[in-house]
mmCIF file as gemmi writes it, N, C-alpha and C atoms, coordinates in Angstrom:
data_model
loop_
_atom_site.group_PDB
_atom_site.id
_atom_site.type_symbol
_atom_site.label_atom_id
_atom_site.label_alt_id
_atom_site.label_comp_id
_atom_site.label_asym_id
_atom_site.label_entity_id
_atom_site.label_seq_id
_atom_site.pdbx_PDB_ins_code
_atom_site.Cartn_x
_atom_site.Cartn_y
_atom_site.Cartn_z
_atom_site.occupancy
_atom_site.B_iso_or_equiv
_atom_site.pdbx_formal_charge
_atom_site.auth_seq_id
_atom_site.auth_asym_id
_atom_site.pdbx_PDB_model_num
ATOM 1 N N . MET Axp A 1 ? 73.585 -100.713 -91.998 1 0 ? 1 A 1
ATOM 2 C CA . MET Axp A 1 ? 74.364 -99.524 -91.674 1 0 ? 1 A 1
ATOM 3 C C . MET Axp A 1 ? 73.825 -98.377 -92.539 1 0 ? 1 A 1
ATOM 4 N N . ASP Axp A 2 ? 73.399 -97.285 -91.896 1 0 ? 2 A 1
ATOM 5 C CA . ASP Axp A 2 ? 72.871 -96.165 -92.679 1 0 ? 2 A 1
ATOM 6 C C . ASP Axp A 2 ? 74.006 -95.235 -93.126 1 0 ? 2 A 1
ATOM 7 N N . LYS Axp A 3 ? 73.632 -94.232 -93.912 1 0 ? 3 A 1
ATOM 8 C CA . LYS Axp A 3 ? 74.638 -93.354 -94.51 1 0 ? 3 A 1
ATOM 9 C C . LYS Axp A 3 ? 75.44 -92.596 -93.449 1 0 ? 3 A 1
ATOM 10 N N . THR Axp A 4 ? 74.792 -92.181 -92.365 1 0 ? 4 A 1
ATOM 11 C CA . THR Axp A 4 ? 75.479 -91.461 -91.296 1 0 ? 4 A 1
ATOM 12 C C . THR Axp A 4 ? 76.532 -92.346 -90.643 1 0 ? 4 A 1
ATOM 13 N N . GLU Axp A 5 ? 76.199 -93.604 -90.401 1 0 ? 5 A 1
ATOM 14 C CA . GLU Axp A 5 ? 77.148 -94.545 -89.808 1 0 ? 5 A 1
ATOM 15 C C . GLU Axp A 5 ? 78.323 -94.801 -90.748 1 0 ? 5 A 1
ATOM 16 N N . LYS Axp A 6 ? 78.019 -94.922 -92.039 1 0 ? 6 A 1
ATOM 17 C CA . LYS Axp A 6 ? 79.086 -95.125 -93.023 1 0 ? 6 A 1
ATOM 18 C C . LYS Axp A 6 ? 80.021 -93.925 -93.062 1 0 ? 6 A 1
ATOM 19 N N . LEU Axp A 7 ? 79.446 -92.724 -92.996 1 0 ? 7 A 1
ATOM 20 C CA . LEU Axp A 7 ? 80.26 -91.51 -93.013 1 0 ? 7 A 1
ATOM 21 C C . LEU Axp A 7 ? 81.155 -91.443 -91.781 1 0 ? 7 A 1
ATOM 22 N N . GLU Axp A 8 ? 80.619 -91.728 -90.618 1 0 ? 8 A 1
ATOM 23 C CA . GLU Axp A 8 ? 81.424 -91.678 -89.391 1 0 ? 8 A 1
ATOM 24 C C . GLU Axp A 8 ? 82.554 -92.7 -89.424 1 0 ? 8 A 1
ATOM 25 N N . LYS Axp A 9 ? 82.258 -93.887 -89.93 1 0 ? 9 A 1
ATOM 26 C CA . LYS Axp A 9 ? 83.285 -94.927 -90.046 1 0 ? 9 A 1
ATOM 27 C C . LYS Axp A 9 ? 84.375 -94.474 -91.021 1 0 ? 9 A 1
ATOM 28 N N . LEU Axp A 10 ? 83.965 -93.856 -92.137 1 0 ? 10 A 1
ATOM 29 C CA . LEU Axp A 10 ? 84.921 -93.358 -93.122 1 0 ? 10 A 1
ATOM 30 C C . LEU Axp A 10 ? 85.77 -92.235 -92.534 1 0 ? 10 A 1
ATOM 31 N N . LYS Axp A 11 ? 85.153 -91.338 -91.78 1 0 ? 11 A 1
ATOM 32 C CA . LYS Axp A 11 ? 85.906 -90.251 -91.132 1 0 ? 11 A 1
ATOM 33 C C . LYS Axp A 11 ? 86.951 -90.814 -90.174 1 0 ? 11 A 1
ATOM 34 N N . ASP Axp A 12 ? 86.585 -91.859 -89.437 1 0 ? 12 A 1
ATOM 35 C CA . ASP Axp A 12 ? 87.541 -92.485 -88.518 1 0 ? 12 A 1
ATOM 36 C C . ASP Axp A 12 ? 88.746 -93.042 -89.266 1 0 ? 12 A 1
ATOM 37 N N . ILE Axp A 13 ? 88.49 -93.618 -90.443 1 0 ? 13 A 1
ATOM 38 C CA . ILE Axp A 13 ? 89.582 -94.156 -91.259 1 0 ? 13 A 1
ATOM 39 C C . ILE Axp A 13 ? 90.471 -93.015 -91.751 1 0 ? 13 A 1
ATOM 40 N N . ILE Axp A 14 ? 89.865 -91.972 -92.295 1 0 ? 14 A 1
ATOM 41 C CA . ILE Axp A 14 ? 90.612 -90.844 -92.861 1 0 ? 14 A 1
ATOM 42 C C . ILE Axp A 14 ? 91.419 -90.12 -91.794 1 0 ? 14 A 1
ATOM 43 N N . ARG Axp A 15 ? 90.842 -89.953 -90.625 1 0 ? 15 A 1
ATOM 44 C CA . ARG Axp A 15 ? 91.458 -89.194 -89.522 1 0 ? 15 A 1
ATOM 45 C C . ARG Axp A 15 ? 92.885 -89.664 -89.233 1 0 ? 15 A 1
ATOM 46 N N . VAL Axp A 16 ? 93.118 -90.953 -89.305 1 0 ? 16 A 1
ATOM 47 C CA . VAL Axp A 16 ? 94.428 -91.54 -89.011 1 0 ? 16 A 1
ATOM 48 C C . VAL Axp A 16 ? 95.506 -91.021 -89.963 1 0 ? 16 A 1
ATOM 49 N N . TYR Axp A 17 ? 95.109 -90.708 -91.185 1 0 ? 17 A 1
ATOM 50 C CA . TYR Axp A 17 ? 96.081 -90.346 -92.227 1 0 ? 17 A 1
ATOM 51 C C . TYR Axp A 17 ? 96.179 -88.842 -92.489 1 0 ? 17 A 1
ATOM 52 N N . LEU Axp A 18 ? 95.472 -88.05 -91.719 1 0 ? 18 A 1
ATOM 53 C CA . LEU Axp A 18 ? 95.538 -86.6 -91.914 1 0 ? 18 A 1
ATOM 54 C C . LEU Axp A 18 ? 96.903 -86.065 -91.495 1 0 ? 18 A 1
ATOM 55 N N . PRO Axp A 19 ? 97.467 -85.15 -92.278 1 0 ? 19 A 1
ATOM 56 C CA . PRO Axp A 19 ? 98.71 -84.511 -91.844 1 0 ? 19 A 1
ATOM 57 C C . PRO Axp A 19 ? 98.429 -83.604 -90.653 1 0 ? 19 A 1
ATOM 58 N N . GLU Axp A 20 ? 99.467 -83.228 -89.94 1 0 ? 20 A 1
ATOM 59 C CA . GLU Axp A 20 ? 99.313 -82.432 -88.717 1 0 ? 20 A 1
ATOM 60 C C . GLU Axp A 20 ? 98.63 -81.092 -88.95 1 0 ? 20 A 1
ATOM 61 N N . ASP Axp A 21 ? 98.761 -80.539 -90.158 1 0 ? 21 A 1
ATOM 62 C CA . ASP Axp A 21 ? 98.192 -79.214 -90.417 1 0 ? 21 A 1
ATOM 63 C C . ASP Axp A 21 ? 96.711 -79.245 -90.81 1 0 ? 21 A 1
ATOM 64 N N . VAL Axp A 22 ? 96.077 -80.425 -90.785 1 0 ? 22 A 1
ATOM 65 C CA . VAL Axp A 22 ? 94.655 -80.539 -91.113 1 0 ? 22 A 1
ATOM 66 C C . VAL Axp A 22 ? 93.915 -81.11 -89.901 1 0 ? 22 A 1
ATOM 67 N N . SER Axp A 23 ? 92.887 -80.397 -89.477 1 0 ? 23 A 1
ATOM 68 C CA . SER Axp A 23 ? 92.091 -80.823 -88.328 1 0 ? 23 A 1
ATOM 69 C C . SER Axp A 23 ? 91.042 -81.846 -88.756 1 0 ? 23 A 1
ATOM 70 N N . PRO Axp A 24 ? 90.787 -82.856 -87.929 1 0 ? 24 A 1
ATOM 71 C CA . PRO Axp A 24 ? 89.741 -83.836 -88.244 1 0 ? 24 A 1
ATOM 72 C C . PRO Axp A 24 ? 88.371 -83.184 -88.454 1 0 ? 24 A 1
ATOM 73 N N . GLU Axp A 25 ? 88.143 -82.029 -87.848 1 0 ? 25 A 1
ATOM 74 C CA . GLU Axp A 25 ? 86.87 -81.332 -88.013 1 0 ? 25 A 1
ATOM 75 C C . GLU Axp A 25 ? 86.679 -80.825 -89.438 1 0 ? 25 A 1
ATOM 76 N N . GLU Axp A 26 ? 87.764 -80.788 -90.207 1 0 ? 26 A 1
ATOM 77 C CA . GLU Axp A 26 ? 87.691 -80.326 -91.592 1 0 ? 26 A 1
ATOM 78 C C . GLU Axp A 26 ? 87.164 -81.396 -92.545 1 0 ? 26 A 1
ATOM 79 N N . ILE Axp A 27 ? 86.981 -82.623 -92.047 1 0 ? 27 A 1
ATOM 80 C CA . ILE Axp A 27 ? 86.468 -83.69 -92.904 1 0 ? 27 A 1
ATOM 81 C C . ILE Axp A 27 ? 84.956 -83.521 -93.061 1 0 ? 27 A 1
ATOM 82 N N . THR Axp A 28 ? 84.535 -83.191 -94.274 1 0 ? 28 A 1
ATOM 83 C CA . THR Axp A 28 ? 83.115 -83.119 -94.613 1 0 ? 28 A 1
ATOM 84 C C . THR Axp A 28 ? 82.896 -83.94 -95.869 1 0 ? 28 A 1
ATOM 85 N N . THR Axp A 29 ? 81.647 -84.12 -96.247 1 0 ? 29 A 1
ATOM 86 C CA . THR Axp A 29 ? 81.385 -84.9 -97.455 1 0 ? 29 A 1
ATOM 87 C C . THR Axp A 29 ? 81.948 -84.203 -98.687 1 0 ? 29 A 1
ATOM 88 N N . GLU Axp A 30 ? 82.061 -82.88 -98.636 1 0 ? 30 A 1
ATOM 89 C CA . GLU Axp A 30 ? 82.575 -82.125 -99.783 1 0 ? 30 A 1
ATOM 90 C C . GLU Axp A 30 ? 84.103 -82.109 -99.841 1 0 ? 30 A 1
ATOM 91 N N . SER Axp A 31 ? 84.779 -82.516 -98.791 1 0 ? 31 A 1
ATOM 92 C CA . SER Axp A 31 ? 86.242 -82.458 -98.734 1 0 ? 31 A 1
ATOM 93 C C . SER Axp A 31 ? 86.876 -83.327 -99.808 1 0 ? 31 A 1
ATOM 94 N N . THR Axp A 32 ? 87.872 -82.761 -100.5 1 0 ? 32 A 1
ATOM 95 C CA . THR Axp A 32 ? 88.651 -83.553 -101.444 1 0 ? 32 A 1
ATOM 96 C C . THR Axp A 32 ? 89.86 -84.117 -100.701 1 0 ? 32 A 1
ATOM 97 N N . PHE Axp A 33 ? 90.217 -85.34 -101.033 1 0 ? 33 A 1
ATOM 98 C CA . PHE Axp A 33 ? 91.316 -85.999 -100.322 1 0 ? 33 A 1
ATOM 99 C C . PHE Axp A 33 ? 92.647 -85.281 -100.523 1 0 ? 33 A 1
ATOM 100 N N . VAL Axp A 34 ? 92.998 -85.028 -101.772 1 0 ? 34 A 1
ATOM 101 C CA . VAL Axp A 34 ? 94.305 -84.458 -102.067 1 0 ? 34 A 1
ATOM 102 C C . VAL Axp A 34 ? 94.319 -82.949 -101.809 1 0 ? 34 A 1
ATOM 103 N N . GLY Axp A 35 ? 93.324 -82.236 -102.31 1 0 ? 35 A 1
ATOM 104 C CA . GLY Axp A 35 ? 93.313 -80.779 -102.217 1 0 ? 35 A 1
ATOM 105 C C . GLY Axp A 35 ? 93.074 -80.242 -100.82 1 0 ? 35 A 1
ATOM 106 N N . GLN Axp A 36 ? 91.934 -80.563 -100.242 1 0 ? 36 A 1
ATOM 107 C CA . GLN Axp A 36 ? 91.557 -79.982 -98.958 1 0 ? 36 A 1
ATOM 108 C C . GLN Axp A 36 ? 92.111 -80.73 -97.753 1 0 ? 36 A 1
ATOM 109 N N . LEU Axp A 37 ? 92.155 -82.038 -97.83 1 0 ? 37 A 1
ATOM 110 C CA . LEU Axp A 37 ? 92.628 -82.822 -96.674 1 0 ? 37 A 1
ATOM 111 C C . LEU Axp A 37 ? 94.12 -83.116 -96.745 1 0 ? 37 A 1
ATOM 112 N N . ASN Axp A 38 ? 94.743 -82.765 -97.865 1 0 ? 38 A 1
ATOM 113 C CA . ASN Axp A 38 ? 96.194 -82.895 -98.024 1 0 ? 38 A 1
ATOM 114 C C . ASN Axp A 38 ? 96.687 -84.338 -97.812 1 0 ? 38 A 1
ATOM 115 N N . ILE Axp A 39 ? 95.894 -85.298 -98.306 1 0 ? 39 A 1
ATOM 116 C CA . ILE Axp A 39 ? 96.252 -86.714 -98.206 1 0 ? 39 A 1
ATOM 117 C C . ILE Axp A 39 ? 97.185 -87.049 -99.376 1 0 ? 39 A 1
ATOM 118 N N . ASN Axp A 40 ? 98.343 -87.625 -99.083 1 0 ? 40 A 1
ATOM 119 C CA . ASN Axp A 40 ? 99.268 -87.983 -100.177 1 0 ? 40 A 1
ATOM 120 C C . ASN Axp A 40 ? 98.873 -89.336 -100.778 1 0 ? 40 A 1
ATOM 121 N N . SER Axp A 41 ? 99.477 -89.667 -101.902 1 0 ? 41 A 1
ATOM 122 C CA . SER Axp A 41 ? 99.085 -90.873 -102.641 1 0 ? 41 A 1
ATOM 123 C C . SER Axp A 41 ? 99.339 -92.155 -101.839 1 0 ? 41 A 1
ATOM 124 N N . ALA Axp A 42 ? 100.405 -92.19 -101.072 1 0 ? 42 A 1
ATOM 125 C CA . ALA Axp A 42 ? 100.682 -93.382 -100.256 1 0 ? 42 A 1
ATOM 126 C C . ALA Axp A 42 ? 99.589 -93.586 -99.211 1 0 ? 42 A 1
ATOM 127 N N . HIS Axp A 43 ? 99.146 -92.5 -98.605 1 0 ? 43 A 1
ATOM 128 C CA . HIS Axp A 43 ? 98.08 -92.606 -97.607 1 0 ? 43 A 1
ATOM 129 C C . HIS Axp A 43 ? 96.735 -92.909 -98.26 1 0 ? 43 A 1
ATOM 130 N N . MET Axp A 44 ? 96.542 -92.478 -99.515 1 0 ? 44 A 1
ATOM 131 C CA . MET Axp A 44 ? 95.303 -92.835 -100.213 1 0 ? 44 A 1
ATOM 132 C C . MET Axp A 44 ? 95.218 -94.344 -100.386 1 0 ? 44 A 1
ATOM 133 N N . VAL Axp A 45 ? 96.338 -94.968 -100.685 1 0 ? 45 A 1
ATOM 134 C CA . VAL Axp A 45 ? 96.362 -96.435 -100.81 1 0 ? 45 A 1
ATOM 135 C C . VAL Axp A 45 ? 95.998 -97.062 -99.469 1 0 ? 45 A 1
ATOM 136 N N . ASP Axp A 46 ? 96.548 -96.532 -98.38 1 0 ? 46 A 1
ATOM 137 C CA . ASP Axp A 46 ? 96.222 -97.044 -97.046 1 0 ? 46 A 1
ATOM 138 C C . ASP Axp A 46 ? 94.736 -96.87 -96.737 1 0 ? 46 A 1
ATOM 139 N N . ILE Axp A 47 ? 94.187 -95.717 -97.099 1 0 ? 47 A 1
ATOM 140 C CA . ILE Axp A 47 ? 92.761 -95.464 -96.865 1 0 ? 47 A 1
ATOM 141 C C . ILE Axp A 47 ? 91.919 -96.471 -97.641 1 0 ? 47 A 1
ATOM 142 N N . VAL Axp A 48 ? 92.279 -96.711 -98.892 1 0 ? 48 A 1
ATOM 143 C CA . VAL Axp A 48 ? 91.541 -97.669 -99.715 1 0 ? 48 A 1
ATOM 144 C C . VAL Axp A 48 ? 91.585 -99.06 -99.089 1 0 ? 48 A 1
ATOM 145 N N . LEU Axp A 49 ? 92.749 -99.486 -98.644 1 0 ? 49 A 1
ATOM 146 C CA . LEU Axp A 49 ? 92.868 -100.801 -98 1 0 ? 49 A 1
ATOM 147 C C . LEU Axp A 49 ? 92.031 -100.868 -96.729 1 0 ? 49 A 1
ATOM 148 N N . ASP Axp A 50 ? 92.061 -99.808 -95.942 1 0 ? 50 A 1
ATOM 149 C CA . ASP Axp A 50 ? 91.261 -99.768 -94.707 1 0 ? 50 A 1
ATOM 150 C C . ASP Axp A 50 ? 89.764 -99.777 -95.019 1 0 ? 50 A 1
ATOM 151 N N . VAL Axp A 51 ? 89.361 -99.053 -96.067 1 0 ? 51 A 1
ATOM 152 C CA . VAL Axp A 51 ? 87.952 -99.035 -96.477 1 0 ? 51 A 1
ATOM 153 C C . VAL Axp A 51 ? 87.514 -100.433 -96.903 1 0 ? 51 A 1
ATOM 154 N N . GLU Axp A 52 ? 88.352 -101.109 -97.67 1 0 ? 52 A 1
ATOM 155 C CA . GLU Axp A 52 ? 88.01 -102.473 -98.093 1 0 ? 52 A 1
ATOM 156 C C . GLU Axp A 52 ? 87.802 -103.384 -96.889 1 0 ? 52 A 1
ATOM 157 N N . ASP Axp A 53 ? 88.691 -103.289 -95.908 1 0 ? 53 A 1
ATOM 158 C CA . ASP Axp A 53 ? 88.57 -104.122 -94.702 1 0 ? 53 A 1
ATOM 159 C C . ASP Axp A 53 ? 87.348 -103.732 -93.874 1 0 ? 53 A 1
ATOM 160 N N . ALA Axp A 54 ? 87.152 -102.435 -93.667 1 0 ? 54 A 1
ATOM 161 C CA . ALA Axp A 54 ? 86.08 -101.96 -92.789 1 0 ? 54 A 1
ATOM 162 C C . ALA Axp A 54 ? 84.692 -102.268 -93.338 1 0 ? 54 A 1
ATOM 163 N N . TYR Axp A 55 ? 84.536 -102.179 -94.645 1 0 ? 55 A 1
ATOM 164 C CA . TYR Axp A 55 ? 83.223 -102.369 -95.261 1 0 ? 55 A 1
ATOM 165 C C . TYR Axp A 55 ? 83.082 -103.721 -95.959 1 0 ? 55 A 1
ATOM 166 N N . ASP Axp A 56 ? 84.135 -104.54 -95.903 1 0 ? 56 A 1
ATOM 167 C CA . ASP Axp A 56 ? 84.138 -105.86 -96.533 1 0 ? 56 A 1
ATOM 168 C C . ASP Axp A 56 ? 83.753 -105.769 -98.008 1 0 ? 56 A 1
ATOM 169 N N . ILE Axp A 57 ? 84.47 -104.89 -98.733 1 0 ? 57 A 1
ATOM 170 C CA . ILE Axp A 57 ? 84.25 -104.696 -100.162 1 0 ? 57 A 1
ATOM 171 C C . ILE Axp A 57 ? 85.597 -104.753 -100.884 1 0 ? 57 A 1
ATOM 172 N N . VAL Axp A 58 ? 85.557 -104.828 -102.197 1 0 ? 58 A 1
ATOM 173 C CA . VAL Axp A 58 ? 86.761 -104.784 -103.022 1 0 ? 58 A 1
ATOM 174 C C . VAL Axp A 58 ? 86.634 -103.601 -103.964 1 0 ? 58 A 1
ATOM 175 N N . LEU Axp A 59 ? 87.63 -102.728 -103.951 1 0 ? 59 A 1
ATOM 176 C CA . LEU Axp A 59 ? 87.624 -101.561 -104.819 1 0 ? 59 A 1
ATOM 177 C C . LEU Axp A 59 ? 88.502 -101.829 -106.038 1 0 ? 59 A 1
ATOM 178 N N . GLU Axp A 60 ? 88 -101.486 -107.188 1 0 ? 60 A 1
ATOM 179 C CA . GLU Axp A 60 ? 88.716 -101.652 -108.441 1 0 ? 60 A 1
ATOM 180 C C . GLU Axp A 60 ? 89.504 -100.385 -108.762 1 0 ? 60 A 1
ATOM 181 N N . ASN Axp A 61 ? 90.423 -100.467 -109.72 1 0 ? 61 A 1
ATOM 182 C CA . ASN Axp A 61 ? 91.198 -99.296 -110.125 1 0 ? 61 A 1
ATOM 183 C C . ASN Axp A 61 ? 90.296 -98.141 -110.556 1 0 ? 61 A 1
ATOM 184 N N . GLU Axp A 62 ? 89.222 -98.452 -111.253 1 0 ? 62 A 1
ATOM 185 C CA . GLU Axp A 62 ? 88.271 -97.429 -111.688 1 0 ? 62 A 1
ATOM 186 C C . GLU Axp A 62 ? 87.668 -96.7 -110.481 1 0 ? 62 A 1
ATOM 187 N N . ASP Axp A 63 ? 87.388 -97.441 -109.41 1 0 ? 63 A 1
ATOM 188 C CA . ASP Axp A 63 ? 86.852 -96.831 -108.191 1 0 ? 63 A 1
ATOM 189 C C . ASP Axp A 63 ? 87.856 -95.843 -107.609 1 0 ? 63 A 1
ATOM 190 N N . LEU Axp A 64 ? 89.123 -96.234 -107.601 1 0 ? 64 A 1
ATOM 191 C CA . LEU Axp A 64 ? 90.164 -95.378 -107.042 1 0 ? 64 A 1
ATOM 192 C C . LEU Axp A 64 ? 90.284 -94.085 -107.837 1 0 ? 64 A 1
ATOM 193 N N . GLU Axp A 65 ? 90.198 -94.191 -109.146 1 0 ? 65 A 1
ATOM 194 C CA . GLU Axp A 65 ? 90.292 -93.011 -109.997 1 0 ? 65 A 1
ATOM 195 C C . GLU Axp A 65 ? 89.133 -92.049 -109.757 1 0 ? 65 A 1
ATOM 196 N N . ASN Axp A 66 ? 87.982 -92.585 -109.385 1 0 ? 66 A 1
ATOM 197 C CA . ASN Axp A 66 ? 86.79 -91.766 -109.16 1 0 ? 66 A 1
ATOM 198 C C . ASN Axp A 66 ? 86.649 -91.284 -107.72 1 0 ? 66 A 1
ATOM 199 N N . MET Axp A 67 ? 87.545 -91.693 -106.845 1 0 ? 67 A 1
ATOM 200 C CA . MET Axp A 67 ? 87.457 -91.35 -105.428 1 0 ? 67 A 1
ATOM 201 C C . MET Axp A 67 ? 88.267 -90.078 -105.141 1 0 ? 67 A 1
ATOM 202 N N . ARG Axp A 68 ? 87.686 -88.951 -105.461 1 0 ? 68 A 1
ATOM 203 C CA . ARG Axp A 68 ? 88.373 -87.676 -105.269 1 0 ? 68 A 1
ATOM 204 C C . ARG Axp A 68 ? 87.953 -86.968 -103.981 1 0 ? 68 A 1
ATOM 205 N N . SER Axp A 69 ? 86.717 -87.206 -103.547 1 0 ? 69 A 1
ATOM 206 C CA . SER Axp A 69 ? 86.201 -86.536 -102.354 1 0 ? 69 A 1
ATOM 207 C C . SER Axp A 69 ? 85.614 -87.572 -101.404 1 0 ? 69 A 1
ATOM 208 N N . VAL Axp A 70 ? 85.306 -87.129 -100.203 1 0 ? 70 A 1
ATOM 209 C CA . VAL Axp A 70 ? 84.683 -88.003 -99.212 1 0 ? 70 A 1
ATOM 210 C C . VAL Axp A 70 ? 83.333 -88.48 -99.74 1 0 ? 70 A 1
ATOM 211 N N . ASP Axp A 71 ? 82.589 -87.581 -100.388 1 0 ? 71 A 1
ATOM 212 C CA . ASP Axp A 71 ? 81.293 -87.954 -100.947 1 0 ? 71 A 1
ATOM 213 C C . ASP Axp A 71 ? 81.452 -89.023 -102.038 1 0 ? 71 A 1
ATOM 214 N N . ASP Axp A 72 ? 82.475 -88.879 -102.88 1 0 ? 72 A 1
ATOM 215 C CA . ASP Axp A 72 ? 82.757 -89.907 -103.899 1 0 ? 72 A 1
ATOM 216 C C . ASP Axp A 72 ? 82.991 -91.256 -103.229 1 0 ? 72 A 1
ATOM 217 N N . ALA Axp A 73 ? 83.784 -91.249 -102.18 1 0 ? 73 A 1
ATOM 218 C CA . ALA Axp A 73 ? 84.1 -92.491 -101.46 1 0 ? 73 A 1
ATOM 219 C C . ALA Axp A 73 ? 82.835 -93.117 -100.892 1 0 ? 73 A 1
ATOM 220 N N . LEU Axp A 74 ? 81.975 -92.296 -100.29 1 0 ? 74 A 1
ATOM 221 C CA . LEU Axp A 74 ? 80.721 -92.814 -99.732 1 0 ? 74 A 1
ATOM 222 C C . LEU Axp A 74 ? 79.841 -93.432 -100.816 1 0 ? 74 A 1
ATOM 223 N N . ARG Axp A 75 ? 79.755 -92.772 -101.946 1 0 ? 75 A 1
ATOM 224 C CA . ARG Axp A 75 ? 78.933 -93.271 -103.05 1 0 ? 75 A 1
ATOM 225 C C . ARG Axp A 75 ? 79.474 -94.625 -103.541 1 0 ? 75 A 1
ATOM 226 N N . ILE Axp A 76 ? 80.778 -94.719 -103.665 1 0 ? 76 A 1
ATOM 227 C CA . ILE Axp A 76 ? 81.401 -95.978 -104.105 1 0 ? 76 A 1
ATOM 228 C C . ILE Axp A 76 ? 81.16 -97.078 -103.069 1 0 ? 76 A 1
ATOM 229 N N . ILE Axp A 77 ? 81.336 -96.755 -101.789 1 0 ? 77 A 1
ATOM 230 C CA . ILE Axp A 77 ? 81.091 -97.727 -100.724 1 0 ? 77 A 1
ATOM 231 C C . ILE Axp A 77 ? 79.646 -98.225 -100.766 1 0 ? 77 A 1
ATOM 232 N N . GLU Axp A 78 ? 78.705 -97.282 -100.886 1 0 ? 78 A 1
ATOM 233 C CA . GLU Axp A 78 ? 77.288 -97.681 -100.918 1 0 ? 78 A 1
ATOM 234 C C . GLU Axp A 78 ? 76.993 -98.558 -102.124 1 0 ? 78 A 1
ATOM 235 N N . ASN Axp A 79 ? 77.558 -98.224 -103.285 1 0 ? 79 A 1
ATOM 236 C CA . ASN Axp A 79 ? 77.346 -99.046 -104.478 1 0 ? 79 A 1
ATOM 237 C C . ASN Axp A 79 ? 77.901 -100.447 -104.291 1 0 ? 79 A 1
ATOM 238 N N . LYS Axp A 80 ? 79.121 -100.523 -103.745 1 0 ? 80 A 1
ATOM 239 C CA . LYS Axp A 80 ? 79.76 -101.829 -103.547 1 0 ? 80 A 1
ATOM 240 C C . LYS Axp A 80 ? 79.002 -102.657 -102.507 1 0 ? 80 A 1
ATOM 241 N N . MET Axp A 81 ? 78.53 -102.014 -101.447 1 0 ? 81 A 1
ATOM 242 C CA . MET Axp A 81 ? 77.796 -102.739 -100.43 1 0 ? 81 A 1
ATOM 243 C C . MET Axp A 81 ? 76.439 -103.181 -100.969 1 0 ? 81 A 1
ATOM 244 N N . GLY Axp A 82 ? 75.845 -102.362 -101.83 1 0 ? 82 A 1
ATOM 245 C CA . GLY Axp A 82 ? 74.572 -102.721 -102.446 1 0 ? 82 A 1
ATOM 246 C C . GLY Axp A 82 ? 74.707 -103.922 -103.363 1 0 ? 82 A 1
ATOM 247 N N . ASP Axp A 83 ? 75.858 -104.026 -104.019 1 0 ? 83 A 1
ATOM 248 C CA . ASP Axp A 83 ? 76.125 -105.158 -104.913 1 0 ? 83 A 1
ATOM 249 C C . ASP Axp A 83 ? 76.165 -106.469 -104.142 1 0 ? 83 A 1
ATOM 250 N N . LYS Axp A 84 ? 76.539 -106.418 -102.86 1 0 ? 84 A 1
ATOM 251 C CA . LYS Axp A 84 ? 76.679 -107.626 -102.052 1 0 ? 84 A 1
ATOM 252 C C . LYS Axp A 84 ? 75.34 -108.113 -101.506 1 0 ? 84 A 1
ATOM 253 N N . GLU Axp A 85 ? 74.376 -107.193 -101.397 1 0 ? 85 A 1
ATOM 254 C CA . GLU Axp A 85 ? 73.105 -107.549 -100.769 1 0 ? 85 A 1
ATOM 255 C C . GLU Axp A 85 ? 72.195 -108.332 -101.686 1 0 ? 85 A 1
């Protein structure tokens, strides 16, 4: 799975949890979950669980603390997937 495919899969996961006032088109690699996408903490937990299932990885508390933007999430996903290979 290349980076573009990972990003699209991640966008699909995030899209489900966007509040009504945020358009899915606003999801970019630079988007911050809390600030720009207005994702609340409960939905962040849901996103993390969905990411773990979708990419077959396990995220640690440290990963969650570092997951502030879509780009952060992609970097963490790639690192975790690389660890499995």
